[in-house]
ChimeraX commands (.cxc) that place a marker at each C-alpha (Angstrom):
marker #1 position -2.76,19.82,6.71 radius 0.5
marker #1 position -2.34,16.25,5.48 radius 0.5
marker #1 position -4.86,14.59,3.22 radius 0.5
marker #1 position -5.59,11.15,1.73 radius 0.5
marker #1 position -7.03,10.87,-1.77 radius 0.5
marker #1 position -8.39,7.59,-3.13 radius 0.5
marker #1 position -8.73,6.61,-6.78 radius 0.5
marker #1 position -10.43,3.40,-7.88 radius 0.5
marker #1 position -9.98,2.12,-11.41 radius 0.5
marker #1 position -10.77,-1.42,-12.59 radius 0.5
marker #1 position -11.55,-2.32,-8.96 radius 0.5
marker #1 position -8.01,-1.47,-7.82 radius 0.5
marker #1 position -7.33,1.38,-5.40 radius 0.5
marker #1 position -4.51,3.88,-5.70 radius 0.5
marker #1 position -3.89,6.42,-2.94 radius 0.5
marker #1 position -2.18,9.78,-2.71 radius 0.5
marker #1 position -1.03,11.13,0.63 radius 0.5
marker #1 position -0.54,14.89,0.57 radius 0.5
marker #1 position 1.61,16.25,3.39 radius 0.5
marker #1 position 2.40,19.96,3.12 radius 0.5
marker #1 position 4.56,20.16,-0.03 radius 0.5
marker #1 position 5.24,16.43,-0.27 radius 0.5
marker #1 position 3.27,13.78,-2.13 radius 0.5
marker #1 position 3.30,9.99,-1.68 radius 0.5
marker #1 position 1.71,7.49,-4.05 radius 0.5
marker #1 position 0.61,4.08,-2.79 radius 0.5
marker #1 position 0.33,1.57,-5.64 radius 0.5
marker #1 position 0.44,2.49,-9.32 radius 0.5
marker #1 position -2.92,1.39,-10.73 radius 0.5
marker #1 position -3.93,4.76,-12.20 radius 0.5
marker #1 position -2.55,6.43,-15.36 radius 0.5
marker #1 position -0.09,9.25,-14.74 radius 0.5
marker #1 position -2.27,11.73,-16.61 radius 0.5
marker #1 position -5.13,11.32,-14.15 radius 0.5
marker #1 position -2.79,11.81,-11.19 radius 0.5
marker #1 position -1.34,14.94,-12.80 radius 0.5
marker #1 position -4.85,16.33,-13.40 radius 0.5
marker #1 position -5.71,15.83,-9.74 radius 0.5
marker #1 position -2.48,17.42,-8.52 radius 0.5
marker #1 position -3.06,20.35,-10.90 radius 0.5
marker #1 position -6.60,20.75,-9.57 radius 0.5
marker #1 position -5.20,20.89,-6.04 radius 0.5
marker #1 position -2.44,23.31,-7.02 radius 0.5
marker #1 position 0.24,20.77,-6.11 radius 0.5
marker #1 position 3.64,20.40,-7.71 radius 0.5
marker #1 position 4.02,17.21,-9.71 radius 0.5
marker #1 position 7.12,15.70,-8.17 radius 0.5
marker #1 position 6.41,12.73,-5.93 radius 0.5
marker #1 position 8.58,11.92,-2.94 radius 0.5
marker #1 position 7.79,8.20,-2.73 radius 0.5
marker #1 position 6.02,5.58,-4.83 radius 0.5
marker #1 position 5.23,2.77,-2.39 radius 0.5
marker #1 position 4.10,-0.60,-3.69 radius 0.5
marker #1 position 2.06,-2.86,-1.44 radius 0.5
marker #1 position 3.03,-5.79,-3.67 radius 0.5
marker #1 position 4.10,-6.52,-7.21 radius 0.5
marker #1 position 0.97,-7.91,-8.89 radius 0.5
marker #1 position 0.40,-6.38,-12.32 radius 0.5
marker #1 position -2.94,-4.75,-11.48 radius 0.5
marker #1 position -1.22,-2.74,-8.70 radius 0.5
marker #1 position 1.90,-1.71,-10.66 radius 0.5
marker #1 position 0.58,-1.43,-14.24 radius 0.5
marker #1 position 1.31,2.30,-14.60 radius 0.5
marker #1 position 4.56,2.39,-12.63 radius 0.5
marker #1 position 6.91,3.19,-15.57 radius 0.5
marker #1 position 4.81,6.10,-16.87 radius 0.5
marker #1 position 4.19,7.50,-13.38 radius 0.5
marker #1 position 7.89,7.35,-12.60 radius 0.5
marker #1 position 8.87,9.02,-15.89 radius 0.5
marker #1 position 6.27,11.80,-15.65 radius 0.5
marker #1 position 6.12,12.44,-11.90 radius 0.5
marker #1 position 9.42,11.22,-10.46 radius 0.5
marker #1 position 9.50,9.65,-7.03 radius 0.5
marker #1 position 11.58,6.95,-5.38 radius 0.5
marker #1 position 10.09,3.49,-5.90 radius 0.5
marker #1 position 9.93,1.20,-2.86 radius 0.5
marker #1 position 8.99,-2.49,-2.91 radius 0.5
marker #1 position 9.85,-5.48,-0.77 radius 0.5
marker #1 position 12.68,-7.42,-2.48 radius 0.5
marker #1 position 10.66,-10.67,-2.46 radius 0.5
marker #1 position 8.23,-9.12,-4.94 radius 0.5
marker #1 position 10.82,-7.74,-7.37 radius 0.5
marker #1 position 10.40,-10.74,-9.72 radius 0.5
marker #1 position 6.74,-9.82,-10.18 radius 0.5
marker #1 position 7.75,-6.50,-11.76 radius 0.5
marker #1 position 9.04,-8.43,-14.78 radius 0.5
marker #1 position 5.42,-8.42,-16.01 radius 0.5
marker #1 position 5.69,-4.71,-16.89 radius 0.5
marker #1 position 8.22,-2.95,-19.16 radius 0.5
marker #1 position 10.37,-2.31,-16.17 radius 0.5
marker #1 position 13.88,-0.93,-15.86 radius 0.5
marker #1 position 13.62,1.29,-12.82 radius 0.5
marker #1 position 15.76,1.68,-9.75 radius 0.5
marker #1 position 13.92,0.47,-6.67 radius 0.5
marker #1 position 14.59,0.75,-2.96 radius 0.5
marker #1 position 14.00,-2.22,-0.66 radius 0.5
marker #1 position 11.30,-2.22,1.98 radius 0.5
marker #1 position 12.00,-3.99,5.26 radius 0.5
marker #1 position 9.74,-4.67,8.22 radius 0.5
marker #1 position 9.50,-1.64,10.54 radius 0.5
marker #1 position 11.30,0.69,8.11 radius 0.5
marker #1 position 10.26,4.29,8.66 radius 0.5
marker #1 position 9.82,6.75,5.80 radius 0.5
marker #1 position 9.71,10.42,6.79 radius 0.5
marker #1 position 7.61,13.20,5.32 radius 0.5
marker #1 position 7.17,16.82,6.35 radius 0.5
marker #1 position 4.87,16.07,9.27 radius 0.5
marker #1 position 4.15,12.35,8.86 radius 0.5
marker #1 position 5.99,9.08,9.24 radius 0.5
marker #1 position 5.08,5.90,7.38 radius 0.5
marker #1 position 5.93,2.63,9.12 radius 0.5
marker #1 position 6.39,-0.44,6.93 radius 0.5
marker #1 position 4.97,-3.80,7.95 radius 0.5
marker #1 position 6.14,-6.79,5.92 radius 0.5
marker #1 position 2.97,-8.89,5.65 radius 0.5
marker #1 position 3.60,-11.98,3.51 radius 0.5
marker #1 position 0.65,-14.12,2.55 radius 0.5
marker #1 position -0.95,-12.70,-0.59 radius 0.5
marker #1 position 2.58,-12.48,-1.99 radius 0.5
marker #1 position 5.94,-13.12,-0.36 radius 0.5
marker #1 position 6.75,-9.42,-0.43 radius 0.5
marker #1 position 3.40,-7.92,0.52 radius 0.5
marker #1 position 3.70,-4.82,2.68 radius 0.5
marker #1 position 1.36,-2.48,4.55 radius 0.5
marker #1 position 2.03,1.15,5.41 radius 0.5
marker #1 position 0.88,2.65,8.71 radius 0.5
marker #1 position 0.61,6.39,9.31 radius 0.5
marker #1 position -0.11,7.01,12.99 radius 0.5
marker #1 position -0.77,10.73,12.50 radius 0.5
marker #1 position -3.58,9.89,10.04 radius 0.5
marker #1 position -4.79,6.82,11.93 radius 0.5
marker #1 position -4.40,5.00,8.61 radius 0.5
marker #1 position -3.20,1.61,7.39 radius 0.5
marker #1 position -2.72,1.12,3.65 radius 0.5
marker #1 position -3.10,-2.63,3.46 radius 0.5
marker #1 position -2.88,-3.58,-0.21 radius 0.5
marker #1 position -4.28,-7.11,-0.60 radius 0.5
marker #1 position -3.29,-8.23,2.89 radius 0.5
marker #1 position -6.46,-6.98,4.58 radius 0.5
marker #1 position -9.68,-6.17,2.77 radius 0.5
marker #1 position -13.11,-5.22,4.09 radius 0.5
marker #1 position -14.55,-8.49,5.35 radius 0.5
marker #1 position -11.55,-10.66,4.54 radius 0.5
marker #1 position -8.09,-10.87,3.03 radius 0.5
marker #1 position -6.48,-11.22,-0.38 radius 0.5
marker #1 position -6.19,-14.41,-2.36 radius 0.5
marker #1 position -3.54,-16.84,-1.21 radius 0.5
marker #1 position -1.63,-19.38,-3.28 radius 0.5
marker #1 position 0.73,-22.16,-2.32 radius 0.5
marker #1 position 1.00,-24.56,0.61 radius 0.5
marker #1 position 2.46,-22.14,3.16 radius 0.5
marker #1 position 0.66,-18.95,2.15 radius 0.5
marker #1 position -2.25,-19.36,4.58 radius 0.5
marker #1 position 0.06,-19.69,7.58 radius 0.5
marker #1 position 1.98,-16.59,6.53 radius 0.5
marker #1 position -1.24,-14.65,5.96 radius 0.5
marker #1 position -2.55,-15.57,9.41 radius 0.5
marker #1 position 0.70,-14.45,11.05 radius 0.5
marker #1 position 0.58,-11.16,9.13 radius 0.5
marker #1 position -3.04,-10.49,10.07 radius 0.5
marker #1 position -2.41,-11.31,13.73 radius 0.5
marker #1 position 0.57,-8.96,13.79 radius 0.5
marker #1 position -1.56,-6.13,12.39 radius 0.5
marker #1 position -4.47,-6.74,14.77 radius 0.5
marker #1 position -2.17,-6.91,17.82 radius 0.5
marker #1 position 0.03,-3.97,16.89 radius 0.5
marker #1 position -2.35,-1.26,15.74 radius 0.5
marker #1 position -5.21,0.50,17.54 radius 0.5
marker #1 position -8.72,-0.88,16.87 radius 0.5
marker #1 position -9.79,2.54,15.53 radius 0.5
marker #1 position -7.22,2.37,12.72 radius 0.5
marker #1 position -8.83,3.09,9.34 radius 0.5
marker #1 position -7.88,0.48,6.77 radius 0.5
marker #1 position -7.40,1.64,3.17 radius 0.5
marker #1 position -7.32,-1.61,1.17 radius 0.5
marker #1 position -6.11,-2.41,-2.34 radius 0.5
marker #1 position -9.67,-3.25,-3.42 radius 0.5
marker #1 position -13.09,-2.14,-2.25 radius 0.5
marker #1 position -14.06,0.30,0.46 radius 0.5
marker #1 position -12.41,1.38,3.68 radius 0.5
marker #1 position -13.02,-0.28,7.00 radius 0.5
marker #1 position -11.57,-0.15,10.51 radius 0.5
marker #1 position -9.78,-2.84,12.45 radius 0.5
marker #1 position -12.53,-2.89,15.08 radius 0.5
marker #1 position -15.15,-3.48,12.36 radius 0.5
marker #1 position -13.29,-6.60,11.21 radius 0.5
marker #1 position -14.49,-8.72,14.15 radius 0.5
marker #1 position -13.52,-11.94,12.35 radius 0.5
marker #1 position -9.88,-11.09,13.10 radius 0.5
marker #1 position -10.55,-11.78,16.79 radius 0.5
marker #1 position -10.75,-15.47,15.92 radius 0.5
marker #1 position -7.38,-15.71,14.18 radius 0.5
marker #1 position -5.78,-17.53,17.12 radius 0.5
marker #1 position -8.18,-20.41,16.68 radius 0.5
marker #1 position -7.09,-20.83,13.05 radius 0.5
marker #1 position -3.39,-21.34,13.73 radius 0.5
marker link #1:1,2 radius 0.2
marker link #1:2,3 radius 0.2
marker link #1:3,4 radius 0.2
marker link #1:4,5 radius 0.2
marker link #1:5,6 radius 0.2
marker link #1:6,7 radius 0.2
marker link #1:7,8 radius 0.2
marker link #1:8,9 radius 0.2
marker link #1:9,10 radius 0.2
marker link #1:10,11 radius 0.2
marker link #1:11,12 radius 0.2
marker link #1:12,13 radius 0.2
marker link #1:13,14 radius 0.2
marker link #1:14,15 radius 0.2
marker link #1:15,16 radius 0.2
marker link #1:16,17 radius 0.2
marker link #1:17,18 radius 0.2
marker link #1:18,19 radius 0.2
marker link #1:19,20 radius 0.2
marker link #1:20,21 radius 0.2
marker link #1:21,22 radius 0.2
marker link #1:22,23 radius 0.2
marker link #1:23,24 radius 0.2
marker link #1:24,25 radius 0.2
marker link #1:25,26 radius 0.2
marker link #1:26,27 radius 0.2
marker link #1:27,28 radius 0.2
marker link #1:28,29 radius 0.2
marker link #1:29,30 radius 0.2
marker link #1:30,31 radius 0.2
marker link #1:31,32 radius 0.2
marker link #1:32,33 radius 0.2
marker link #1:33,34 radius 0.2
marker link #1:34,35 radius 0.2
marker link #1:35,36 radius 0.2
marker link #1:36,37 radius 0.2
marker link #1:37,38 radius 0.2
marker link #1:38,39 radius 0.2
marker link #1:39,40 radius 0.2
marker link #1:40,41 radius 0.2
marker link #1:41,42 radius 0.2
marker link #1:42,43 radius 0.2
marker link #1:43,44 radius 0.2
marker link #1:44,45 radius 0.2
marker link #1:45,46 radius 0.2
marker link #1:46,47 radius 0.2
marker link #1:47,48 radius 0.2
marker link #1:48,49 radius 0.2
marker link #1:49,50 radius 0.2
marker link #1:50,51 radius 0.2
marker link #1:51,52 radius 0.2
marker link #1:52,53 radius 0.2
marker link #1:53,54 radius 0.2
marker link #1:54,55 radius 0.2
marker link #1:55,56 radius 0.2
marker link #1:56,57 radius 0.2
marker link #1:57,58 radius 0.2
marker link #1:58,59 radius 0.2
marker link #1:59,60 radius 0.2
marker link #1:60,61 radius 0.2
marker link #1:61,62 radius 0.2
marker link #1:62,63 radius 0.2
marker link #1:63,64 radius 0.2
marker link #1:64,65 radius 0.2
marker link #1:65,66 radius 0.2
marker link #1:66,67 radius 0.2
marker link #1:67,68 radius 0.2
marker link #1:68,69 radius 0.2
marker link #1:69,70 radius 0.2
marker link #1:70,71 radius 0.2
marker link #1:71,72 radius 0.2
marker link #1:72,73 radius 0.2
marker link #1:73,74 radius 0.2
marker link #1:74,75 radius 0.2
marker link #1:75,76 radius 0.2
marker link #1:76,77 radius 0.2
marker link #1:77,78 radius 0.2
marker link #1:78,79 radius 0.2
marker link #1:79,80 radius 0.2
marker link #1:80,81 radius 0.2
marker link #1:81,82 radius 0.2
marker link #1:82,83 radius 0.2
marker link #1:83,84 radius 0.2
marker link #1:84,85 radius 0.2
marker link #1:85,86 radius 0.2
marker link #1:86,87 radius 0.2
marker link #1:87,88 radius 0.2
marker link #1:88,89 radius 0.2
marker link #1:89,90 radius 0.2
marker link #1:90,91 radius 0.2
marker link #1:91,92 radius 0.2
marker link #1:92,93 radius 0.2
marker link #1:93,94 radius 0.2
marker link #1:94,95 radius 0.2
marker link #1:95,96 radius 0.2
marker link #1:96,97 radius 0.2
marker link #1:97,98 radius 0.2
marker link #1:98,99 radius 0.2
marker link #1:99,100 radius 0.2
marker link #1:100,101 radius 0.2
marker link #1:101,102 radius 0.2
marker link #1:102,103 radius 0.2
marker link #1:103,104 radius 0.2
marker link #1:104,105 radius 0.2
marker link #1:105,106 radius 0.2
marker link #1:106,107 radius 0.2
marker link #1:107,108 radius 0.2
marker link #1:108,109 radius 0.2
marker link #1:109,110 radius 0.2
marker link #1:110,111 radius 0.2
marker link #1:111,112 radius 0.2
marker link #1:112,113 radius 0.2
marker link #1:113,114 radius 0.2
marker link #1:114,115 radius 0.2
marker link #1:115,116 radius 0.2
marker link #1:116,117 radius 0.2
marker link #1:117,118 radius 0.2
marker link #1:118,119 radius 0.2
marker link #1:119,120 radius 0.2
marker link #1:120,121 radius 0.2
marker link #1:121,122 radius 0.2
marker link #1:122,123 radius 0.2
marker link #1:123,124 radius 0.2
marker link #1:124,125 radius 0.2
marker link #1:125,126 radius 0.2
marker link #1:126,127 radius 0.2
marker link #1:127,128 radius 0.2
marker link #1:128,129 radius 0.2
marker link #1:129,130 radius 0.2
marker link #1:130,131 radius 0.2
marker link #1:131,132 radius 0.2
marker link #1:132,133 radius 0.2
marker link #1:133,134 radius 0.2
marker link #1:134,135 radius 0.2
marker link #1:135,136 radius 0.2
marker link #1:136,137 radius 0.2
marker link #1:137,138 radius 0.2
marker link #1:138,139 radius 0.2
marker link #1:139,140 radius 0.2
marker link #1:140,141 radius 0.2
marker link #1:141,142 radius 0.2
marker link #1:142,143 radius 0.2
marker link #1:143,144 radius 0.2
marker link #1:144,145 radius 0.2
marker link #1:145,146 radius 0.2
marker link #1:146,147 radius 0.2
marker link #1:147,148 radius 0.2
marker link #1:148,149 radius 0.2
marker link #1:149,150 radius 0.2
marker link #1:150,151 radius 0.2
marker link #1:151,152 radius 0.2
marker link #1:152,153 radius 0.2
marker link #1:153,154 radius 0.2
marker link #1:154,155 radius 0.2
marker link #1:155,156 radius 0.2
marker link #1:156,157 radius 0.2
marker link #1:157,158 radius 0.2
marker link #1:158,159 radius 0.2
marker link #1:159,160 radius 0.2
marker link #1:160,161 radius 0.2
marker link #1:161,162 radius 0.2
marker link #1:162,163 radius 0.2
marker link #1:163,164 radius 0.2
marker link #1:164,165 radius 0.2
marker link #1:165,166 radius 0.2
marker link #1:166,167 radius 0.2
marker link #1:167,168 radius 0.2
marker link #1:168,169 radius 0.2
marker link #1:169,170 radius 0.2
marker link #1:170,171 radius 0.2
marker link #1:171,172 radius 0.2
marker link #1:172,173 radius 0.2
marker link #1:173,174 radius 0.2
marker link #1:174,175 radius 0.2
marker link #1:175,176 radius 0.2
marker link #1:176,177 radius 0.2
marker link #1:177,178 radius 0.2
marker link #1:178,179 radius 0.2
marker link #1:179,180 radius 0.2
marker link #1:180,181 radius 0.2
marker link #1:181,182 radius 0.2
marker link #1:182,183 radius 0.2
marker link #1:183,184 radius 0.2
marker link #1:184,185 radius 0.2
marker link #1:185,186 radius 0.2
marker link #1:186,187 radius 0.2
marker link #1:187,188 radius 0.2
marker link #1:188,189 radius 0.2
marker link #1:189,190 radius 0.2
marker link #1:190,191 radius 0.2
marker link #1:191,192 radius 0.2
marker link #1:192,193 radius 0.2
marker link #1:193,194 radius 0.2
marker link #1:194,195 radius 0.2
marker link #1:195,196 radius 0.2
view
């Protein structure tokens, strides 16, 4: 049976998806030791299959080098956010994320949505079997992540509209900060067309 675990530290969320004998990490905002303790408690092996980054801001990738060295895993990030990784002691091989990429697990499939706005390379991960969207700082409960620059708002609106039109209203949103929500509970998204 698949399971989602959430960890919040310094107001940044990190998620583990457990799928049979495979483990996926979404964002790297938690020390490796705490992840290892949790996997030990669950009787899980320590090797990760994927480390998926919703974007490259330091507070979401701070522990990436130590997690990679202690737990393994293939690191995925959208190429537009690679320059942001220069803020950490970083010399790791990464794999590029592209819109509508599909990453397979034992019984799950993660679909990548490129959602620029908060950063150029922001990405969300949708798991239909879990009715879950891991939205990083693209979509938060009651709003969206900070935007910077003259064209960021337009990109953010397009990204949010794509999410709201593509996914079922019952989709549970697991954001990069704060608590979970559902798309249907974010009624403000119904008015996005009037903003563009």
